[in-house]
N, CA, C and O of each residue as an XYZ file, in Angstrom:
688
protein
N     -14.159     -9.822      8.300
C     -13.899    -11.484      7.528
C     -12.177    -11.474      7.312
O     -11.493    -10.627      6.738
N     -11.737    -12.802      8.028
C     -10.239    -12.956      8.125
C      -9.615    -13.252      6.733
O     -10.228    -13.547      5.707
N      -8.614    -13.151      6.858
C      -7.740    -13.082      5.007
C      -6.508    -14.201      5.811
O      -6.157    -14.378      6.978
N      -6.236    -14.620      4.869
C      -4.715    -15.908      5.227
C      -3.483    -14.679      5.218
O      -3.374    -13.750      4.418
N      -2.697    -14.983      6.273
C      -1.751    -14.767      6.733
C      -0.484    -15.123      6.224
O       0.513    -15.187      6.943
N      -0.484    -15.255      5.538
C       0.781    -16.691      4.737
C       1.330    -15.681      3.087
O       0.586    -15.211      2.226
N       2.605    -15.648      3.148
C       2.841    -14.690      2.147
C       1.854    -15.670      0.853
O       1.093    -16.636      0.922
N       2.349    -14.840     -0.213
C       1.927    -15.540     -1.711
C       2.761    -15.861     -2.430
O       3.879    -15.357     -2.530
N       2.226    -16.921     -3.141
C       3.046    -17.852     -3.847
C       3.561    -17.224     -4.837
O       4.437    -18.040     -5.121
N       3.679    -16.423     -5.552
C       3.646    -15.372     -6.972
C       3.593    -14.325     -7.271
O       2.601    -14.067     -7.952
N       4.658    -13.005     -6.945
C       4.007    -12.398     -7.054
C       3.662    -11.499     -8.580
O       4.550    -11.205     -9.380
N       2.201    -11.155     -8.767
C       1.943    -10.571    -10.380
C       2.269     -9.523    -10.834
O       2.660     -9.311    -11.982
N       2.083     -8.444     -9.595
C       2.529     -6.686     -9.997
C       3.022     -6.302     -8.686
O       2.675     -6.953     -7.700
N       3.783     -5.325     -8.588
C       3.847     -4.376     -7.324
C       3.813     -3.042     -8.370
O       4.143     -2.837     -9.539
N       3.238     -2.279     -7.297
C       4.222     -0.622     -7.504
C       4.441      0.054     -5.851
O       4.025     -0.462     -4.815
N       5.050      1.067     -5.951
C       5.544      1.822     -5.014
C       6.116      3.269     -5.542
O       6.480      3.632     -6.660
N       6.033      4.057     -4.064
C       6.490      5.364     -4.370
C       6.485      6.151     -3.031
O       5.559      6.174     -2.220
N       7.762      6.836     -2.931
C       7.823      7.828     -1.652
C       7.955      9.100     -2.127
O       8.574      9.640     -3.043
N       6.969      9.540     -0.979
C       6.544     10.812     -1.012
C       7.222     11.403     -0.267
O       7.444     10.994      0.872
N       7.703     12.500     -0.746
C       8.883     13.391      0.343
C       7.929     15.029      0.695
O       7.458     15.882     -0.058
N       7.967     14.896      2.074
C       7.626     16.053      2.104
C       6.162     15.875      3.394
O       5.663     16.749      4.103
N       5.840     14.479      3.287
C       4.109     13.980      3.839
C       5.309     12.728      4.973
O       6.247     11.932      4.925
N       4.175     13.501      5.992
C       4.034     12.836      7.208
C       2.273     12.645      7.420
O       1.298     13.398      7.418
N       2.578     10.882      7.630
C       0.976     10.376      7.869
C       1.000      8.935      8.541
O       1.821      8.031      8.389
N      -0.100      8.987      9.301
C      -0.185      7.663     10.050
C      -0.968      6.755      9.097
O      -2.021      7.018      8.517
N      -0.042      5.331      9.041
C      -0.243      4.207      8.264
C      -1.466      3.619      8.814
O      -2.150      2.894      8.091
N      -1.863      3.899     10.217
C      -3.314      3.516     10.754
C      -4.161      4.008     10.057
O      -4.986      3.153      9.734
N      -4.506      5.578      9.410
C      -5.191      6.131      9.063
C      -5.351      6.322      7.275
O      -6.259      6.740      6.557
N      -4.261      5.896      7.071
C      -3.930      5.341      5.455
C      -4.773      4.369      5.069
O      -5.649      4.447      4.207
N      -4.453      3.370      5.795
C      -5.382      1.736      5.445
C      -6.884      1.843      5.766
O      -7.797      1.057      5.514
N      -6.888      3.059      6.405
C      -8.548      2.703      7.300
C      -8.966      3.566      6.332
O     -10.182      3.434      6.187
N      -8.407      4.568      5.447
C      -9.117      5.002      4.435
C      -9.293      4.223      3.072
O     -10.230      4.378      2.289
N      -8.121      3.272      2.912
C      -8.018      2.949      1.807
C      -9.343      1.501      1.739
O      -9.887      1.108      0.707
N      -9.591      0.928      3.233
C     -10.713      0.012      3.509
C     -11.898      0.499      3.149
O     -12.719     -0.084      2.441
N     -12.042      1.941      3.797
C     -13.307      2.372      3.192
C     -13.555      2.573      2.225
O     -14.724      2.593      1.840
N     -12.329      2.843      1.313
C     -12.584      2.954     -0.404
C     -12.744      2.074     -0.862
O     -13.159      2.368     -1.983
N     -12.682      0.666     -0.730
C     -12.607     -0.725     -1.293
C     -13.649     -1.084     -0.639
O     -14.107     -1.958     -1.375
N     -14.481     -0.989      0.429
C     -15.913     -1.264      0.881
C     -16.855     -0.402      0.123
O     -17.824     -1.039     -0.289
N     -16.855      0.593     -0.116
C     -17.658      1.461     -1.341
C     -17.792      1.524     -2.614
O     -18.466      2.207     -3.386
N     -16.571      0.184     -2.762
C     -16.489     -0.165     -4.287
C     -17.616     -1.588     -4.379
O     -18.142     -2.021     -5.404
N     -17.749     -2.047     -3.156
C     -18.886     -3.877     -3.112
C     -17.775     -4.360     -4.020
O     -18.396     -5.155     -4.725
N     -16.901     -4.374     -4.318
C     -15.912     -5.881     -4.761
C     -16.879     -6.937     -4.228
O     -17.518     -7.010     -3.179
N     -16.771     -7.758     -5.330
C     -17.375     -9.539     -5.553
C     -16.249    -10.494     -4.517
O     -15.024    -10.608     -4.555
N     -17.093    -10.971     -3.789
C     -16.220    -11.909     -3.039
C     -14.651    -11.378     -2.403
O     -13.708    -12.061     -2.002
N     -14.792    -10.052     -2.485
C     -13.292     -9.801     -1.467
C     -13.291     -9.397      0.427
O     -14.011     -9.135      1.391
N     -12.190     -9.559      0.068
C     -12.195     -9.592      2.296
C     -11.502     -8.567      2.635
O     -11.150     -7.987      1.608
N     -11.178     -8.119      3.437
C      -9.776     -7.435      3.673
C      -9.764     -7.238      5.473
O     -10.554     -7.191      6.415
N      -8.364     -7.168      5.199
C      -7.770     -7.211      6.484
C      -6.403     -7.082      7.179
O      -5.665     -6.871      6.216
N      -5.611     -7.084      8.296
C      -4.194     -6.996      8.231
C      -3.184     -7.930      9.142
O      -3.200     -8.329     10.306
N      -2.372     -8.062      8.109
C      -1.161     -9.213      8.193
C      -0.081     -8.215      8.670
O       0.262     -7.033      8.669
N       0.283     -9.675      9.146
C       2.248     -8.956      9.846
C       2.928     -9.793      8.851
O       2.596    -10.967      8.689
N       4.038     -9.132      8.054
C       5.064     -9.710      8.228
C       6.756     -9.264      8.852
O       7.211     -8.124      8.949
N       7.241    -10.192      9.106
C       8.775    -10.082      9.245
C       9.253     -8.980      8.645
O       9.085     -8.967      7.425
N       9.846     -7.964      9.159
C      11.097     -7.119      8.103
C      11.999     -7.447      7.616
O      12.297     -7.001      6.508
N      13.011     -8.630      8.466
C      14.034     -9.747      8.341
C      14.093    -10.967      7.709
O      14.471    -11.497      6.664
N      13.366    -11.288      9.169
C      13.526    -12.934      9.322
C      12.937    -13.047     10.674
O      12.672    -12.045     11.338
N      12.674    -14.565     11.197
C      12.080    -15.005     12.281
C      11.741    -14.003     12.985
O      10.704    -13.342     12.935
N      12.825    -13.879     13.787
C      13.085    -12.842     15.181
C      12.603    -11.547     14.924
O      11.880    -11.160     15.841
N      12.796    -10.409     13.641
C      13.083     -9.876     13.561
C      11.577     -8.601     13.683
O      10.521     -9.214     13.522
N      11.452     -7.725     13.819
C      10.346     -6.716     14.338
C       8.906     -7.284     12.817
O       9.334     -7.744     11.758
N       7.394     -7.119     13.046
C       6.923     -7.150     12.070
C       6.283     -6.538     11.695
O       5.418     -6.232     12.516
N       6.131     -5.912     10.376
C       5.284     -4.878      9.741
C       4.321     -5.246      9.260
O       4.329     -6.136      8.409
N       2.937     -4.494      9.797
C       1.553     -4.286      9.555
C       1.816     -3.728      7.482
O       2.497     -2.919      6.851
N       0.401     -5.178      7.092
C       0.855     -4.559      6.068
C      -1.546     -4.723      5.883
O      -2.085     -5.577      6.586
N      -2.228     -4.046      5.173
C      -3.073     -4.251      4.859
C      -3.374     -5.096      3.873
O      -2.808     -4.711      2.850
N      -4.167     -6.332      3.643
C      -4.303     -7.022      2.823
C      -5.852     -7.534      2.387
O      -6.766     -7.930      3.110
N      -5.776     -7.343      0.650
C      -7.183     -7.029     -0.289
C      -7.118     -8.544     -0.037
O      -6.139     -8.996      0.557
N      -8.086     -9.338     -0.445
C      -8.320    -11.190     -1.017
C      -9.692    -10.927     -2.318
O     -10.914    -10.814     -2.224
N      -9.224    -10.919     -2.879
C     -10.609    -11.735     -4.015
C      -9.785    -12.980     -4.786
O      -8.965    -12.809     -5.688
N     -10.273    -14.521     -4.111
C      -9.793    -15.993     -4.780
C      -8.839    -15.918     -4.052
O      -8.643    -15.683     -2.859
N      -7.860    -16.307     -5.520
C      -6.715    -17.168     -5.084
C      -5.696    -15.075     -5.163
O      -4.475    -15.062     -5.316
N      -6.234    -14.130     -5.074
C      -5.560    -12.843     -5.622
C      -5.048    -12.417     -4.080
O      -5.482    -13.102     -3.154
N      -4.146    -11.315     -3.780
C      -4.180    -11.283     -2.344
C      -3.105     -9.928     -2.814
O      -1.996    -10.137     -3.305
N      -3.788     -8.224     -2.506
C      -3.291     -7.200     -2.434
C      -2.774     -6.899     -1.186
O      -3.602     -6.609     -0.323
N      -1.243     -6.899     -0.791
C      -0.861     -6.545      0.203
C      -0.292     -5.044      0.025
O       0.474     -4.893     -0.928
N      -0.589     -3.845      0.875
C      -0.581     -2.498      0.901
C       0.268     -2.123      1.790
O       0.052     -2.748      2.828
N       1.374     -1.202      1.918
C       1.628     -0.904      3.219
C       2.045      0.860      2.673
O       2.353      1.350      1.587
N       1.883      1.322      3.842
C       2.468      2.415      3.816
C       3.029      2.820      5.409
O       2.406      2.681      6.461
N       3.760      3.108      5.305
C       5.149      3.559      6.665
C       6.141      4.749      6.080
O       6.735      5.012      5.035
N       5.947      5.315      7.427
C       6.869      6.847      7.407
C       8.080      6.306      6.818
O       8.231      5.085      6.844
N       9.077      7.141      6.222
C      10.410      6.375      6.122
C      11.397      7.660      6.426
O      11.421      8.651      5.696
N      12.174      7.509      7.553
C      12.876      8.823      8.074
C      12.316      9.967      8.469
O      11.274      9.944      9.123
N      13.101     11.451      8.030
C      11.629     11.859      8.919
C      11.701     13.006      7.242
O      12.539     13.473      6.471
N      10.076     12.970      7.470
C       9.566     13.939      6.135
C       9.048     12.895      5.382
O       8.415     13.524      4.534
N       8.912     11.862      5.156
C       8.647     11.292      4.232
C       7.714      9.937      4.175
O       7.800      9.386      5.272
N       7.014      9.341      3.451
C       5.911      8.124      3.716
C       6.302      7.408      2.426
O       6.725      8.041      1.459
N       6.140      5.923      2.420
C       6.573      5.470      1.379
C       5.396      4.491      1.670
O       5.005      4.094      2.768
N       4.944      4.207      0.483
C       3.811      3.805      0.128
C       3.964      2.325     -0.538
O       5.192      2.295     -0.615
N       3.728      1.653     -0.824
C       3.511      0.178     -1.554
C       2.747     -0.364     -1.814
O       1.666     -0.149     -1.266
N       2.915     -1.703     -3.119
C       1.646     -2.854     -2.981
C       2.165     -3.842     -3.748
O       2.923     -3.588     -4.685
N       1.811     -5.041     -3.426
C       2.411     -6.318     -3.638
C       0.559     -7.079     -4.396
O      -0.486     -7.288     -3.779
N       0.808     -7.238     -5.534
C      -0.518     -7.894     -5.942
C       0.239     -9.420     -6.083
O       0.911     -9.695     -7.077
N       0.041    -10.363     -4.964
C       0.436    -12.037     -5.382
C      -1.041    -12.958     -5.814
O      -2.185    -12.522     -5.942
N      -0.602    -14.170     -5.953
C      -1.383    -15.446     -5.813
C      -1.233    -16.188     -5.145
O      -0.134    -16.204     -4.591
N      -2.001    -16.997     -4.876
C      -1.798    -18.256     -4.204
C      -1.744    -19.375     -4.846
O      -2.579    -19.697     -5.691
N      -0.684    -20.128     -4.484
C      -1.377    -21.649     -4.866
C      -2.225    -22.204     -5.242
O      -2.973    -22.512     -4.313
N      -2.684    -22.661     -6.528
C      -3.851    -23.845     -6.367
C      -3.509    -25.235     -5.767
O      -2.840    -25.945     -6.518
N      -3.718    -25.571     -4.999
C      -3.040    -26.342     -4.665
C      -3.923    -28.519     -5.237
O      -4.513    -29.462     -4.711
N      -3.405    -28.119     -6.458
C      -3.917    -29.534     -6.891
C      -2.817    -31.074     -6.499
O      -1.873    -31.190     -5.718
N      -3.278    -31.774     -7.159
C      -2.419    -33.271     -5.927
C      -0.956    -33.382     -6.515
O      -0.227    -33.668     -5.564
N      -0.175    -33.273     -7.741
C       0.898    -32.946     -7.866
C       1.331    -31.566     -7.724
O       2.485    -31.184     -7.916
N       0.186    -30.714     -7.322
C       0.978    -29.247     -6.721
C       1.205    -29.907     -5.199
O       2.237    -29.744     -4.548
N       0.412    -30.437     -4.895
C       0.532    -30.791     -3.570
C       1.907    -31.147     -2.861
O       2.373    -30.667     -1.828
N       2.481    -32.220     -3.788
C       3.620    -33.303     -3.231
C       4.794    -32.625     -3.903
O       5.819    -33.274     -3.696
N       5.064    -31.188     -4.877
C       6.090    -30.203     -4.986
C       5.995    -28.870     -4.694
O       6.798    -27.972     -4.948
N       4.853    -28.821     -4.091
C       4.720    -27.350     -3.269
C       6.109    -27.089     -2.169
O       6.519    -25.946     -1.969
N       6.709    -28.231     -1.546
C       8.082    -27.763     -0.961
C       8.783    -27.543     -1.542
O       9.570    -27.066     -0.724
N       9.478    -27.445     -2.883
C      10.444    -27.679     -3.260
C      10.457    -25.615     -4.546
O       9.818    -25.114     -5.471
N      11.533    -25.299     -3.717
C      11.146    -23.784     -4.304
C      11.636    -23.533     -5.386
O      12.721    -23.691     -5.946
N       9.798    -22.736     -5.798
C      10.124    -22.413     -7.443
C       9.492    -23.305     -8.137
O       8.812    -22.909     -9.083
N       9.570    -24.852     -7.810
C       8.780    -25.636     -8.477
C       7.452    -25.728     -8.389
O       6.878    -26.532     -9.123
N       6.868    -25.093     -7.665
C       5.501    -25.381     -7.028
C       4.530    -24.681     -7.823
O       3.433    -25.132     -8.155
N       5.149    -23.195     -8.196
C       4.166    -22.314     -8.546
C       4.544    -22.725    -10.224
O       3.796    -22.403    -11.146
N       5.602    -23.351    -10.385
C       5.587    -23.384    -12.272
C       4.808    -24.592    -12.347
O       3.865    -24.710    -13.129
N       5.152    -25.420    -11.616
C       4.015    -26.892    -12.051
C       2.667    -25.704    -12.052
O       2.426    -25.139    -13.118
N       1.923    -25.411    -10.959
C       1.081    -25.198    -10.794
C       0.482    -24.355    -12.247
O      -0.441    -24.665    -13.000
N       1.470    -23.120    -12.273
C       0.788    -22.774    -13.878
C       1.768    -23.922    -14.913
O       2.246    -22.887    -15.376
N       2.182    -24.569    -15.355
C       2.081    -25.522    -16.829
C       0.882    -26.674    -16.541
O       0.650    -27.389    -17.515
N       0.099    -26.943    -15.337
C      -0.479    -27.810    -15.266
C      -2.160    -27.166    -15.477
O      -3.207    -27.646    -15.912
N      -1.749    -25.826    -14.907
C      -3.594    -25.564    -15.016
C      -3.176    -24.087    -15.107
O      -3.157    -23.510    -14.020
N      -2.898    -23.491    -15.991
C      -2.594    -22.195    -15.963
C      -3.530    -21.331    -15.948
O      -4.665    -21.798    -16.056
N      -3.422    -20.114    -15.841
C      -4.884    -19.244    -15.269
C      -5.305    -18.997    -16.793
O      -4.457    -18.691    -17.631
N      -6.938    -19.177    -17.173
C      -7.782    -18.974    -17.929
C      -7.780    -17.578    -18.360
O      -7.167    -16.880    -17.552
N      -8.300    -16.865    -19.454
C      -8.661    -15.856    -19.727
C      -9.378    -15.170    -18.900
O      -9.003    -14.114    -18.390
N     -10.503    -15.733    -18.696
C     -11.868    -15.099    -17.492
C     -10.483    -14.726    -15.519
O     -10.571    -13.913    -14.598
N      -9.676    -15.636    -15.778
C      -8.784    -15.569    -14.297
C      -7.968    -14.277    -14.822
O      -7.835    -13.257    -14.144
N      -7.475    -14.443    -16.031
C      -6.563    -12.983    -15.943
C      -7.427    -11.955    -16.149
O      -7.089    -10.956    -15.513
N      -8.732    -11.775    -17.003
C      -9.453    -10.697    -17.314
C      -9.734    -10.229    -15.548
O      -9.515     -9.070    -15.193
N     -10.208    -11.237    -14.611
C     -10.494    -10.866    -13.017
C      -9.441    -10.321    -12.437
O      -9.775     -9.487    -11.596
N      -7.996    -10.500    -12.584
C      -7.140    -10.443    -11.887
C      -6.533     -8.826    -12.050
O      -6.032     -8.049    -11.236
N      -6.910     -8.707    -13.867
C      -6.567     -7.193    -14.298
C      -7.373     -6.048    -13.584
O      -6.949     -5.006    -13.084
N      -9.091     -6.701    -13.709
C     -10.303     -5.420    -13.106
C      -9.301     -5.343    -11.367
O      -9.001     -4.312    -10.766
N      -9.055     -6.486    -11.033
C      -8.662     -6.739     -9.479
C      -7.531     -5.624     -9.547
O      -7.685     -4.524     -9.014
N      -7.126     -5.752     -9.792
C      -5.162     -4.919     -9.946
C      -5.839     -3.377    -10.106
O      -5.879     -2.644     -9.118
N      -6.407     -2.897    -11.510
C      -6.604     -1.986    -12.209
C      -7.792     -1.111    -10.633
O      -7.713      0.085    -10.355
N      -8.358     -1.712    -10.192
C      -9.495     -1.414     -9.172
C      -8.469     -0.961     -7.849
O      -8.520      0.173     -7.371
N      -7.547     -2.015     -7.348
C      -6.920     -1.819     -5.954
C      -5.896     -0.520     -6.518
O      -6.031      0.578     -5.977
N      -5.070     -0.663     -7.412
C      -4.405      0.675     -7.862
C      -4.801      1.925     -7.801
O      -4.077      2.851     -7.433
N      -6.231      2.054     -8.235
C      -7.039      3.512     -8.632
C      -7.295      4.195     -7.332
O      -7.224      5.421     -7.247
N      -7.659      3.254     -6.079
C      -8.022      3.128     -5.159
C      -7.085      4.251     -4.493
O      -7.168      5.478     -4.435
N      -6.125      3.276     -3.995
C      -4.767      4.047     -3.936
C      -3.933      5.298     -4.279
O      -3.432      6.242     -3.667
N      -4.042      4.763     -5.812
C      -3.611      6.092     -6.080
C      -4.057      7.270     -6.045
O      -3.380      8.284     -5.877
N      -5.498      7.190     -6.238
C      -6.507      8.113     -5.757
C      -6.580      8.908     -3.868
O      -6.819      9.951     -3.259
N      -6.278      7.839     -3.734
C      -5.900      8.542     -1.856
C      -4.911      9.057     -1.707
O      -4.971      9.978     -0.894
N      -3.762      8.846     -2.233
C      -1.822      8.912     -2.417
C      -2.447     10.572     -2.980
O      -2.265     11.561     -2.269
N      -2.980     10.639     -3.961
C      -3.094     11.993     -4.881
C      -3.745     12.808     -4.139
O      -3.367     13.970     -4.288
N      -4.987     12.594     -3.030
C      -5.503     13.402     -2.283
C      -4.187     14.358     -1.171
O      -3.969     15.459     -0.664
N      -3.645     13.031     -1.303
C      -3.100     13.298      0.409
C      -2.104     14.688     -0.124
O      -2.031     15.769      0.459
N      -1.294     14.239     -1.561
C      -0.440     14.980     -1.830
C      -0.689     16.422     -2.327
O       0.023     17.414     -2.169
N      -1.779     16.308     -2.915
C      -2.843     17.783     -2.976
C      -3.187     18.780     -1.913
O      -3.276     20.005     -1.994
N      -3.424     17.686     -0.537
C      -4.265     18.161      0.328
C      -2.538     19.158      1.236
O      -2.725     20.200      1.864
N      -1.547     18.741      1.132
C       0.107     18.535      1.213
C       1.094     19.525      1.054
O       2.096     19.895      1.666
N       0.159     19.996     -0.507
C       1.190     20.613     -1.208
C       2.075     20.219     -2.046
O       2.856     20.956     -2.648
N       1.975     18.676     -2.154
C       3.615     18.163     -2.825
C       3.500     18.592     -4.245
O       2.699     19.420     -4.678
N       4.335     17.976     -4.874
C       4.517     18.045     -6.463
C       3.493     16.576     -6.909
O       4.060     15.605     -6.407
N       2.646     16.276     -7.410
C       1.688     15.373     -7.517
C       2.790     13.825     -8.569
O       3.917     14.318     -8.623
N       2.818     13.276     -8.847
C       3.301     11.500     -8.682
C       3.460     12.203    -10.008
O       2.612     12.987    -10.435
N       4.849     11.824    -10.804
C       4.719     11.685    -12.281
C       4.032     10.929    -12.905
O       3.558      9.960    -12.312
N       3.702     11.174    -14.594
C       2.636      9.368    -14.837
C       3.522      8.491    -15.123
O       3.131      7.334    -15.276
N       4.761      8.757    -15.251
C       5.717      7.266    -15.720
C       5.682      6.558    -14.160
O       5.693      5.329    -14.235
N       5.642      7.093    -12.761
C       6.184      6.235    -11.846
C       4.576      5.704    -11.653
O       4.696      4.655    -11.020
N       3.177      5.932    -11.896
C       1.957      5.689    -11.643
C       1.824      4.718    -11.706
O       1.120      4.071    -10.930
N       2.905      3.938    -13.337
C       2.178      2.903    -13.311
C       2.800      1.446    -12.436
O       3.956      1.665    -12.073
N       2.331      0.114    -12.048
C       2.900     -0.826    -11.933
C       3.697     -1.061    -12.779
O       3.606     -0.718    -13.958
N       4.897     -1.902    -12.094
C       5.531     -3.211    -12.963
C       4.815     -4.171    -12.849
O       4.677     -4.720    -11.756
N       4.109     -4.653    -14.106
C       3.270     -6.542    -13.900
C       4.380     -6.983    -14.994
O       5.012     -6.466    -15.916
N       4.173     -8.936    -14.003
C       4.321     -9.793    -14.592
C       3.600    -10.109    -15.651
O       2.419     -9.760    -15.653
N       4.370    -11.148    -17.267
C       2.618    -11.210    -17.853
C       2.582    -12.687    -16.979
O       3.280    -13.317    -16.185
N       1.180    -12.793    -17.742
C       0.372    -13.808    -17.003
C      -0.084    -14.835    -17.632
O      -0.596    -15.704    -16.927
N      -0.041    -15.064    -19.199
C       0.651    -15.587    -19.928
C       1.630    -15.749    -21.422
O       2.221    -14.841    -22.007
N       1.561    -17.368    -21.831
C       2.562    -17.183    -22.723
C       2.827    -16.181    -24.067
O       3.757    -16.017    -24.856
N       1.001    -15.405    -23.805
C       0.763    -15.013    -25.129
C       1.700    -13.595    -25.578
O       1.603    -13.125    -26.711
């Protein structure tokens, strides 16, 4: 199933870690994450690859693994960094729901997502679903990273570095 190729409109959370001493193939990393996600049989989820420019329109492209569920998308990066290091990150984002007013204002930077969140804020169900989706994918990524670290005899990621940075989803 194909996934949208544009970047999300709003970042909800992100996580990253540089793993010193690990040489690994991004394609193998993505394939294992895909396999684990497929094994979870997540409702209404689709998986694909997307490419984003590294710096601008004419720069090199970087491939990400994208997992989409509803208006949420995880963009996962696994990439070598320098000699003997592997960088893993993800961005959990949300696509705007295009209502009539949002469609008129979507072209104004920063205004479209603000209008969307005030006209039709996320419901409890949507916030719970986003949290379940995030926890599931975060667990899958950390599980695979943990196995790679253990297999290669690298120190585990400290607990305080295992938590994602999360945007508050409501005014509560």
